N, C-alpha and C positions, 0 to 999 in steps of 0.2 A: 947490479940488481935487476936491470931490464933483461939481461941475458938469462938470469936465473928464472925470472917469471916466464919468459918465453920458453925456456926449456921445460919448466914445470907444466905449462899449458900444453906443450906438445906431448909430454908423457901422459897427461891426463886424457887428452883427446885420443891418443893411441890406445890407452887402456879401455876406454869406452867402446871404441870400434872393435877391439879384439873380444871384449866380453859380449858384444851383441852379435858377433859373427855366427852364422849357422854352420856349426862344425859337423858336416856330413860324414867325415871320416871316422869320428868317434861315436856317432849315434848308430845304434843298432835297432832296427825295426823289423819285426817279423811280418812278412807279407802274408796276407790272408787271401786265399783263393776265393774268388766270387764269380758268379754267373758263368760257370763253365761246366761242362758235362764230365762227370767222373766215371771212370771205368771200374767195374768190380774186380777186386783182387782177392782171390781165395787165400785166407790166412789160417783157416782152421775148419774143423768139422764139428757139427753139433747134432745131437740126437734129442728129439722130443719123446719123452717116455711117460706112459701111464703109471699110476702107483703100483699096479700089479706086475710091472716090468716090461709090458709090451711096448715096442717101438711104434710111435705114431708116424714119425717122419724123420728123415735125415737131411741135413742142410749143409751146404758150403757157406762159410761165414767169413766176414771181415770183423775185426775187433776195433772197438772204440775205447781206448784206454787213457790216452793223454787228454789233457783239458781241451786242446784244439780239436782232436778227433771227436770228443764228446760234444763239443759245441756245434760242430759241423754235421756230424751224423750222416744221414742220407740226403742232406740238402743238395740241390742242383742235379740229382739223379733223374734221368728221364724214364728209365726202365730198370726193372730188376726181375730176374728169372724167379719162378716159384720155388726152385730148390736153393735159393740164396737168401741171406739175411745179414743183419748186423747185430753183434752182441756188444753191449756197453758193459764194461767191467769197472766197478768202483771198489775202492779199498775197504769200504765198510758198508754196512746196512744203514740206510737213512731214508727219510721221506724223499721221493724223487718226483720230478715234474718235467714233462717234455712239452714241446709245441712244434707246429708244422711249418714254421717260417721257412720260406725258400725251399720247401719240399714239394716236389711236383707230382708225386704218386701217392695214392692213399695207402696207409699202413695200418697193420695191427700191431699194437704195442703191448708186450707181455712182460710184466714185472715179476721178478723172482727174488726170494729172500736169500739169506746166507747159505741155506741148505739146498739151493737150486730148485726150490718148490715154487710153482706159480701162485702168486698171491693177489694179482690184479690183472685184468685184461681190458684193453680198449680196442674195440673193433672199428675198422674203417675210419681211422682218423682223417679228417678232411685236409687235403693239400692246401698249402699256403695260409692256413688258419693259425693265428697267433694266440689263440685261447689256450690257457694252461691245461695240460692233461696230467693230473697227479696220480700217483699210485695210491691205492686205498690204505695201504700200510707200508712201513719201511721196506725198501728193496735194495739189493746189492747188484743184481744183474738185470738188464733190460734187453729183450730181444725184439727187433723190428723185422717184420716180414710183410709181404704184399697184403694189402687190405682184403679181407674176406677169407683168408686161408685159415685163421684160427677157428672160425666157425666151420668151414669145410672139413678141416682135420679133427674137429671136435676137441680142441684144446680147452682144458678146464682148469680152474683153481685146483691145486693139489697135484697136477702133473709136474713132472720134473724135466730138467735138462742135464745132459752130459756133454761136455765139449773138450776138445783138445786142439792145440796149435799144431799146424803142419809146417810152419815156417820158422 
């Protein structure tokens, strides 16, 4: 009986130790990049177009399509050329909201509906500001460019975008 109790105690103790073990081999954790400078990678081209068909400007763009890319956006970027931008692509049109947490450069944020028509524009969003920047109406595409360019290029509600992937 003593031997059974001793064996039972040993098995119980071993079970507790194994269940509390930090099993690093089976745990998968996606590492999130932070506090590093990202380099621009051209993934596509985008044209800003007036309703009459005139091209306002052409840009090299990066795409933000995955949840991680959409959460990170242009965070940690220290510079961006005026002919560059980031296009956020969502599966559907919905109310969208952005903020400038960990974003070091001022940005213009242009919201587009399902038909690629500009429906809301935020000029010169303040770097590192965590205040919500919502679209005025539901949007499916969001373009981020250097702050001040939307005004300089006369981008207005009703303007359109056309984009294509190059990679």
